[in-house]
N, C-alpha and C positions, 0 to 999 in steps of 0.2 A: 246101175246104168243099163243101157239097152244091151241086147244080145250080140251086137256086132263085135268084131275082133277089137281088143283093146289097143289103142294107139300108143300106149305107154310101154316102157321097157318091161321085160319079163318079171323082174323083181318087183317093180311098182304095180304091175298088173296083178300079181299074186297078192300083194298087200291090199290093193283096192278090193279085190274079191273077198279077202278075209274080213275086211272092215265091213263091207256090205252084209256079209253073213252074220257078223257079230251083233248087229242090231236086232236080230231075232233069236239071239242065244244069250243065256246067262252063264255059259260055261267059262269059268275063270281061266282055264288053260288057253282058250281061244284068245283072250285078251293078253295073256302073257306072250303068246306066240306073235301077236301083232306088235306088241311093244319091242320084242326081239328083232322083228323085221324092220321096224322103224329105226332102231339103233344101228342096224347093219347098213341102212340106206340113208342115214341122216345127212350125209354130205350132198346127196342128190335132192333130198327133200328141202333142205334149208337154203338152196340156191336156185337161181333161175336157169341153170344149165340143163335141167332135165324137166320134161313135161310131167309134173306131179299131179295126180288126181286131186280134185278139191276135197273129196272125202278123206283122203290120207292127211292132207293138211289140217282139216278140221279135227280129225281124231287126235293127231299129234298135239294140237293146241289145247284141246280139252284135257289131255293127260297132264299138261303143265299147269293149267289154271284150276283144276278140280282135284280133290275137294278143297285144297288151298293152293295158292300160287307158290311154285317152287322158285325162290329168288335166284338160285344158282342157274336156273334154266332161262332166265329172262333174256339174255342175249340171243338165244336160239328162238325164243318166242317172238322177238322183234323181227327176226328174219322170216319166220313163218307168216307173220302178219303181212309183211312186205309181199310175200308170194301170193297171199289171198287177195291183196289189193291188185296184183297183176291179173288174177282171175277175174276180179270185178271189172277191170278195164276191158278184158276180152269179152265178157258177157255183154257189156254195154255196146261194144263194137258190133257184136253179132246181132243184137237186137236192132241196132240202127240199120244194118244191112238187110235184115228181114223186112223192115218197114219200107225201105226203098223198093223192094220187090213188090210188097203189098200195094203200095200207093200207085206204082206204075200200072199194074194189071187191074186195079180198081178203076183207074181212069179210062182205060181202054178195054172194055169187057170183051170186045171181039177177039183181042189177042189172048185174053185170059179165060175164055169161056170154057176151056177144057181143064182148067186148073182149079184146085180146091184152095180158095183163099181163107184167111183167118176169119173167124166169126167176129162179131162186134166185141164180145167180151174178151176173146183171145187177143184181138188187136189192142184193146185197152190195156191188157196185162203187159204186152210187149212195149207199148208206148210208155208205160210207167217205168219200165226198166231203162229205156233209152232217154228218159227225160233228163235234161241238163240239171235242173234243180235237184232232183233226186240223186243224181250222180255226184253233184257237188257236196251235198250233205253227207253222203256215204264216204266220200273221199275225206271230208273233214273228220268224220267219225274214226276212220282209219288213222289219221294223223294224231287224233286225241288218244286213241288206244296206245299208239307207239310212244307218245310223250309221257303218258302215265306210267308206262313200263320203265322208261328211262329214269324218270323221277324216283320211282320206288326202288329201283336197283341201286342208285347212288345213295339214297337214304339208308337202305338196309346194309350196304357194304360198310358205311362209316363205322358203325358200332358192331359189326359182325366179325366172325373169326377170319373171314377172307378179306379183311380191310386192305391187305396189300394189293388187291386187284383194283382198288378205287381209281388210281391214276390211269391205268390202262383202260378201264371201262369208260371213263370220261372222255378220253381221247377217241375211243371207239364210237361213242354216241355223238360227239359234238365235233364237227369238222373245223370249227374255229380254233380248236386246241391242237389241231394236227399241223405238223410241219409240211406235209404233203396234202394240198387241197383236193387231190383227185377224188371224184365222187364214184367212179365206176366200181361196181360190186358192193355198194353200200346202200342201206335202206333209203337214204335220202337222194339217191342218184337221179331221180326224176322229180324232185321237189321243185315247185314253182318258187319264184322270188319271195312271194308272200309266205309260203310254207318254210322256206329257209330262214326268213326273219323270225318266224315262230320258233324254229329250232334254236336260233341264236338267243332268243328270249329264255328258252329253257336252259340253255348253257349258262347264261348270266345268273339265272336263279340257282343253278347247281353250284356254281363257283361261290356265290354269296352264302349258300348253305354250308359248304365245306369250311369257309372262313369262320362263320359264326359257331359252327360245331367245334372247330379246333380251339377257338378262344374259350368256349365253355369247358372243353376238356382241360385246358391249361389251368383254369381257375379251380376246377375239381382237383387237379393234381396238387395245387398249392395247399388246398384244404387237407388233402391226404397227407402231405408232408408235415403240416402243422400238428397232425395227430400222431406223428412219430413213425409213420410208415416209410418204406424205402423210397429212394429217389427214382425217377423214371426219366428216360429220354423221350419226351413227347414232341414230335415234329409232325407237320401236316403230311398226310399220305398222298397229297396231290400236288404236282409241281405247278399247277395254276395258282397256288397260293404261295409256295416257296419251292425252289428247285431242289427238293430233298425227297428221295424216294423212300417210302416206308415210314410209318408213323411210330411204331413201337419197338423199343429195345428193352426187353423185360428181364430184370433180375428178380422182380417180385410180381408175378402176373396176377396176384390177387387184386390189383388195382382194377382189372377188367373182369371182376366177378359178376354174378347175376345182378347185383345192385347197379352196376355200371349201365347195363342195358336198360334197366328200369328208370334210372335217373335220366338217361339220354332220351327215352321215349316221353318222359314227363316234360322235359325241356323242349323237345322237338317232336311233337306228334306227327304221325305219318302224313305226308301231303294229301294222300288219298288212301283210304283203307284198302288192303288187298282184295277183300271181298267185293268192293265196289268196282275195282279194276276188272275183276273176273266177270262181273255182271255186264259191264260195258262191252268187253270183248265178246262175250256170248251174244249180246244183242247185235253187234256188228256182224259176227260170223253167221248168225241165223238169217240175217237179211240177205247176205250174199248167197247163202245156200238156197234160200227161197227163190231168188232170181234164177239161179242155175236150174233148180227143179222145174221152174216154169218152162224154160227152154227145152229141157229134157222131155217134159210131158208133151209139149206141142210138136217137137221134132225128135222123136225117139230114135230115128235111124241115122241122125247126123253124128259123126265121130267128134264129140267135143273133146279135143285132144290137148290143147295147149293153153297156157295162161300167158303166153308172150306173143 
C-alpha cells in the first residue's frame, strides 16, 4: 500500500506490512510469524467488526486453500470470503464515486481546468470496475465460492472423524434449519431474495445427500453384520433427517476403517473436487485484488481503509 499512515488497528497494520514484505521474501520464518499473527487476530479478521486489509484476507484465504483445502477450516473460509465480498462492494462504490467526479468536471472544463482528470484508459479501467454487469458476475462468483465450500464441508464431514459436527454445521450454513431466522452476523445477512433461494436449494440438496448417505450406511451395516461383525447403533448425524444427535455409538470401530471412506467416496463422489474449488476461489480473489490494485495505482494517497 502507499506510504500514508495505516487506517487499520496496530495489530492489523503490522500484519499487513509483514504480508507485503513476504511477497519479496522466501524466508520461512516470516510466513510462520504471519500465520501466528493471523491466529492471534482471527476474530477481527473473520468478522466485519474490524477494518481488515484486503492483503490480510487474501493471505489467510490462500493459507486455507493451498496446497490443499483444509476441510476443518471451511467455516472460517466462508467468513473470510464474506469479508472479501464486502471489500468488493466498497471498491465498486469508490469507483462509482470517482466517475461522478470525473463526469462532472469533464462536462464543465472551466471548473475543472486546474484539475488532473483521468486519462481515457484510466477512466475505462474505473468504468469496468463500476460496471453493473461486471459487479453482478463477481457477486455471483462469490456466492458460488461460498456454496461450493458449504457443499464440500457437509460432504467431507459425513464420512470424516468429525462427523459429530455435521448437524451444527448444517444449521450454521443453512438458515432454513435454524430456529432463529436472524441473519445478522452471518454470511447470508445481505443476500437478495434470489440468492436466499439459491441457498435454500443448496440446503435441500444437503438434506437429500445426508438422507441418501445414511441409507447407504445402514445397508453397509447390514452387510457388515451378515459377515459376523459386531452390531452398531447407526443413526443419522443430522436432525434434519431424524431428531437424534450423533450417528455413531461404536463398540467395534473397525466398521469405520479406511475401506469405509473408500466405499463412501465410490458411492458418493465429491460434488466438486477440492482442487476445483480452490481454483475458483483463487480466480475470484485475483479479480477483486486486481480491482483494488487499480484504485491504489491511480489514487495512491487515498486511505483505502474499510470494507464496510
